N, C-alpha and C positions, 0 to 999 in steps of 0.2 A: 700110343707110340706111333711115330711117323715111319712110313715105309716108302721105299722107292720102287716104282714099277716102270715098265716100258723104257728100260735103259737103252740108250743109243750112244755110239761113239763115232765121231767123224775125224778123219785124218785130213788136215788142211795144209796144202802146199801153196805157198805164196811165191809167185813168179814175177820177175821184172820183165815187162813187155816192151819197154821203150822209155822215152823221155818226153815230158810235156813241153809246151811252148815256153814255160817259165823255168825249164831246166830241172824239174823234179822228176824222179823216176815214176813211171806208171806201172801198176801191178794188176794182175788177175789171179784168180784162185782156182785150184783143183780140189774139190771136196769129194772124199770117198768114205763110204761107210765101212767100218772095221768092227771086229768083235770087241765088245766092251770089256771082256776079260783079259785082253792083251795088256802086258806091262808097258809102261811108258817107253822103256828102252826098245821094245819090240816095235812099237808104233814109229819111233824115230828111225829105226833101222829100215823099216818098210818105206817110210817117207824119203829117206836118203837114197835108197835104191831106185825108187820111182823118179826121184828128182834128177838122177843121172840120165834118165831116158827123155827128159823134157827138152823141147826146142829152146826154151828161154831159161836164163839162169834162175836158180832158186834163191829166194831172199829169206825164206823161213819155213819151218815145218812146225805145225801145231796139232794139238789134240783138243777136241771139243766134246765134253761129256754132257749129256742131257738125260733127264728122267722126269717122270711125273711123281709128285709127292702126294701122299694121301694118309689120312689117319686110319690106323688099323682098328677095326671094330671087333 
């Protein structure tokens, strides 16, 4: 049986920081660790509230889940 260990969750806020010389938007990211047990709606709510505090406009809010996989012995 495969088990997950070392679970982490990152809240990723994508911000528009300007425009390139070719006219495309430039972005940067704010990455914050959050509790992996939070529901998607809660992560979105936190991201939206933090997005309202940003100097730059928010282009997107994402959730990145990561873990280590191992065989249970």
